[in-house]
C-alpha positions as CSV (number, residue, x, y, z in Angstrom):
1,M,-2.0,-9.5,16.9
2,S,0.9,-8.1,14.9
3,T,3.4,-10.1,12.9
4,A,6.8,-9.1,11.7
5,P,6.7,-6.9,8.6
6,A,7.0,-8.4,5.1
7,T,9.2,-6.1,2.9
8,V,9.9,-5.9,-0.8
9,E,12.4,-3.4,-2.4
10,V,13.0,-2.1,-5.9
11,D,15.6,0.3,-7.3
12,I,14.1,3.0,-9.4
13,D,15.8,5.4,-11.8
14,A,13.9,8.5,-10.6
15,E,14.3,11.0,-7.8
16,P,12.8,10.1,-4.4
17,E,10.4,13.1,-4.5
18,H,8.9,11.9,-7.8
19,V,8.5,8.3,-6.6
20,Y,6.9,9.6,-3.4
21,D,4.5,11.8,-5.3
22,L,3.3,8.9,-7.4
23,L,2.8,6.4,-4.5
24,S,1.2,9.0,-2.2
25,T,-1.4,9.8,-4.9
26,V,-3.7,7.0,-3.6
27,T,-6.2,7.6,-6.3
28,R,-3.7,6.0,-8.7
29,M,-3.1,2.9,-6.6
30,G,-5.3,0.9,-9.0
31,E,-2.7,1.5,-11.7
32,W,0.0,-0.2,-9.6
33,S,-1.6,-2.9,-7.4
34,P,-3.0,-6.1,-8.8
35,E,-5.4,-6.3,-5.8
36,C,-6.3,-2.8,-4.8
37,V,-8.3,-1.6,-7.8
38,A,-9.3,1.9,-6.7
39,C,-8.9,4.4,-3.9
40,R,-10.8,7.6,-3.2
41,W,-10.2,10.3,-0.6
42,L,-12.8,10.6,2.2
43,G,-14.3,13.9,3.4
44,S,-12.5,17.0,2.3
45,D,-9.1,15.3,1.9
46,T,-7.5,15.4,-1.6
47,Q,-3.9,14.6,-0.9
48,A,-1.7,12.7,1.6
49,H,-1.2,14.2,5.0
50,E,-1.2,12.7,8.5
51,G,-4.8,11.9,9.5
52,A,-6.2,11.9,5.9
53,R,-8.5,9.0,5.2
54,F,-9.3,7.1,2.0
55,R,-11.4,4.1,1.0
56,G,-9.7,1.3,-0.9
57,S,-11.6,-1.1,-3.1
58,S,-9.9,-4.5,-3.7
59,R,-10.6,-7.5,-5.9
60,N,-9.1,-11.1,-6.1
61,G,-11.0,-13.1,-8.7
62,W,-14.7,-12.8,-7.8
63,H,-13.9,-11.7,-4.2
64,R,-14.5,-8.0,-3.6
65,W,-14.1,-5.9,-0.5
66,S,-13.4,-2.4,0.7
67,T,-11.3,-1.0,3.5
68,T,-10.8,2.4,5.2
69,S,-7.3,3.7,5.6
70,T,-5.8,6.5,7.7
71,V,-2.5,8.1,6.7
72,T,-0.1,7.9,9.6
73,V,3.1,9.3,8.0
74,A,3.4,11.6,5.0
75,E,7.0,12.9,4.7
76,R,7.5,13.8,1.0
77,G,10.5,12.0,-0.5
78,R,10.9,9.8,2.6
79,V,8.0,7.9,4.1
80,F,4.3,7.2,3.3
81,S,2.4,5.0,5.7
82,F,-1.2,4.2,6.5
83,D,-3.3,2.0,8.7
84,V,-6.0,-0.1,7.2
85,A,-9.3,-1.2,8.8
86,Y,-12.1,-3.4,7.7
87,L,-15.5,-2.8,9.5
88,R,-13.5,-0.7,12.0
89,M,-11.3,-3.6,12.9
90,P,-7.5,-3.2,12.4
91,V,-6.1,-5.1,9.4
92,A,-2.6,-3.9,8.6
93,T,-0.1,-1.0,8.4
94,W,1.3,-0.4,4.9
95,R,4.5,1.6,4.7
96,Y,6.6,2.9,1.8
97,D,10.2,3.9,2.6
98,V,11.8,6.1,0.0
99,R,15.6,6.7,0.0
100,P,18.2,7.9,-2.4
101,N,20.2,5.0,-4.0
102,G,23.4,7.1,-4.3
103,H,23.2,7.1,-8.1
104,G,20.5,9.8,-8.6
105,G,17.7,7.3,-8.2
106,T,15.6,5.8,-5.4
107,V,15.3,2.6,-3.4
108,L,11.6,2.1,-2.6
109,A,10.7,-0.4,0.1
110,E,7.1,-1.5,0.6
111,S,6.3,-3.3,3.9
112,V,3.2,-4.5,5.6
113,I,2.5,-5.5,9.2
114,D,-0.5,-7.7,9.8
115,H,-2.7,-6.5,12.7
116,R,-5.7,-8.8,12.2
117,G,-7.2,-10.3,15.3
118,A,-8.5,-13.8,15.5
119,L,-11.9,-13.0,14.0
120,L,-10.5,-11.3,10.9
121,R,-7.9,-14.0,10.5
122,S,-10.6,-16.7,10.5
123,V,-12.9,-14.9,8.0
124,S,-10.3,-13.2,5.8
125,P,-9.9,-16.1,3.4
126,Y,-13.6,-16.0,2.6
127,I,-13.6,-12.2,2.2
128,T,-10.3,-11.9,0.1
129,G,-10.1,-15.3,-1.5
130,S,-6.5,-15.7,-0.2
131,R,-5.7,-18.6,2.1
132,N,-2.2,-17.4,2.7
133,R,-2.2,-13.7,3.2
134,D,1.6,-13.4,3.7
135,E,2.3,-15.1,0.4
136,R,-0.4,-13.1,-1.4
137,N,1.0,-9.8,0.0
138,E,4.5,-10.6,-1.1
139,S,3.3,-11.4,-4.6
140,T,1.1,-8.3,-4.9
141,M,3.9,-6.1,-3.4
142,R,6.4,-7.2,-6.1
143,T,3.9,-6.5,-8.8
144,T,3.0,-3.1,-7.3
145,L,6.6,-2.0,-7.0
146,D,7.4,-3.2,-10.6
147,R,4.5,-1.2,-12.0
148,L,5.3,1.9,-9.9
149,K,9.0,1.6,-11.1
150,A,7.8,1.5,-14.8
151,A,5.6,4.6,-14.3
152,A,8.3,6.5,-12.4
153,E,11.0,5.8,-15.0
154,A,8.6,6.7,-17.8
155,K,8.2,10.2,-16.3
């Protein structure tokens, strides 16, 4: 079951290509996200391209879990998107839209569409420690974008 996407935006004083390069380097996601603490490429993949896969390790308090993601869109300076699965069950689609802000910088929008079925919806609070996934996602997205903004502007 999919729900409407939750979206958070930030204006960044850096070029779209630079912002895209940071966010598509998934091995750095632990620097930005308060929940996803680490990512590593799977197989021979070492960078973002359609079909590339990576494992994400997440933490919320004492709750720890890992997911497998597959890159669905990798258009430098424009869009980075990936589908997330837990035990091969669909969880969500995460998407980052990168666009010029008209002043030499970037508007970065992060969105997530929840694809969890009934089973994952029922056990997710016990796995992730979050009773309200929509609220939790919005909070972590704001933190992620603020941290990414700081890194991009520090160049």
